[in-house]
C-alpha positions, 0 to 999 in steps of 0.5 A: 514474532520477536524484536531479535528477528527473525529467520527464515530457511529452505524447507519443503513445498509450500501448499494450501489456500489462504486469505490475504488481509484486507486491502490496506488502501480501501480500508483507510479510505472506509474508515475516513469517509465513513467518518466524514458520511452522515449515518452509519457504515458497515465495514467487513474484512477491514485490515487489522495492522497498525497503520489502519488501527491509527486511522481508526483512533484518528477517526474518533478523534475528529468526532466519529464513533467507531467501534470494533463488531468482531474480527475485521467487522467494523462500524462507524458512525459519521456525524457528516463531518470532522470536529476539533479533536483534543489531542495530537494525531499520531497516525504512527508508521501510516503514511497513506493515512496522514495524507489522506486524514490531512486532505480531509481535514483540511476542509474544516475550519479549526487546527490539528496537529499530526505526528508519526514514528521516526520514519513517517516523520522522515517521510516527505508532507509537501507533496500535499501540503503544496495543493492544500495551500493553494486552496486555502489551508495553512500549516506551520511546522518543520522547515523541510516541511515533514511531521510533526506539523499543524494543519489549519483548514476551512474555507477552502476555494476550488482547485484544479491541479495536475499532478506533477508526479503519479500518486493516488495519496496527493489525488486523494487528498485534493479530492477528500478536501474538495468535498468541503471546498467552494466548487468541489476540486479537479485533479488531472493525473498524466498517468491513471493512479489506483482509483479507490478513492473515486470508487469509493466516493461513489459508493457514499453517493458522490458524483465524481466525472472522469474524462481520458483525454490526451494529456492524462486522466481528469477526475472532477468533483463538483462541490457542494455534495455530501456523503452517506454512510454504506456498507463496505466489503474490503477485498484481500490486499494485492500488496499483502497476496504477493508475498505467499504467491512469489513465495510458491513461484520460487519453491520446488514444488510448491502451490499455492491460492490466494482467495478473494485477491483485488484485482483492480486493473491499477493494482495487478501490475505485479501479476502482469509482470509475474506472468511475463517472467514465466511464472505459472500464475492462474486468476479464477473465481473473478467476481465483484464485490463492493464496486471492486473486481476480486478473484482467487490467485494460484501460483505453483513454482516456475521457471521464471526468466528476467524482463524489463519491466515498463516504467509506465507500470509503476504506479499499479505496482510500486509496493511491490517492486520489492517482492518483485526483485527477490522473484527476480533473483530467482530468474534466468536473466536480468531484470530491469526495474526503472522510473521507481524513485517513489520508492525511495521515500516510503518507509525506507529508501527500498531501492537502496535496502532491497540492493543491499540486501540482495547483495549480502545474499549472493545476488547481482545488483545494480542501483540507479538513482531511479531503478534497480536491475537484479542478475538472476543466475540460475544454478540448479533449483537454488540460484541465490546463495542467502546465509545473510542477516538483512537490515530492514530499517524497520520496513514491513515489506523490506522484511518480508521479501527477504523472508521470502528469499530465505525460503527458497535460498541455499542458506537462511536468511534473517532479519532485523526488526521484524515487528514492523510486519504487522503495519500491513499483514498481521499474522504473516509469520502464522499464515506462511507457517500454515503453508509449510514455510520454515520462519523461526 
């Protein structure tokens, strides 16, 4: 992989059994909670991508002892809380990392300065800073509320916060701040979002109460709790598993199995959608590991059809819409993806970039303020023309999605700036080549 770009072209079938890298959301949380806890936390299967490594470095800056024992195996020695860092906390491209770390740090009586790369400095932080300010934290920074900024924590008070829009990151930041707030914290979410923070807090010994009511899901973290180090096994990331699975669905003759994939019901919206599209997607060997359900997912080449994705499904698959758009390009009929405005404030404006990339490859597409319509048109086995060099703005999911498209297009598809793929899926190119993909 070079900064000059990568190119994917159509070849033979994709075949093999592979394992997706560790789930990024759980990897971030295991490091942060391990640092907040007292005692030792052993982590197996940690995603060793750039984003997570930035969080590991941040935890060292806040006083935890964090060491790598071997591939995917890490140990965190927590001191029961954070201490004042000696330098700026640089979170690189990690939006999840910085928002959760700010929430965790807000409970302690010192200031810390946060920054990130160009992409992260352009992403909104007020959605987290707002509730933290209501709890008593203060911050100073740019007028638009974006990084770099300095957060002053300590003396937090209880907050019952209703999320204005679904966001697991905001929910998690409030709950983590609540660990060291007088009276704890409560979050009311109108639509259920990924619940890894709640599950992992329990694994570290905390009491978290969840009630489903008529007006949403109420999550309550009582005050005065402490965390104790534990063992964490990180399952395979469904967002990363999506790329080889969709590649198999659209490439003739293919059959691919991704082992040990997280099957949390709040993360499997893409798998449900692909099955609704007629995808031969089978889940087997379902089991429980570290409080999460995991299983093996097998995809075989399928004749896909367009569908309307329910907007309420968006929280369970918000990171997977770029690769879903690729599957939709090979489907018979149109696929409607709405209620996905959150995609515009990810690492890039993913709606705009996917629309531009698809159009450049000859796919019919219509961009909406909070939606995307992909017009699939099947003509033989290869309905997508391809032949474009796609601008990714350094977004890892945009790059991987278009490379998957190139594997089944008439002409090769190239992407610029592929180096950012390592933020979430180190080894992506090698894994895909090992199944027979022609990526160079």
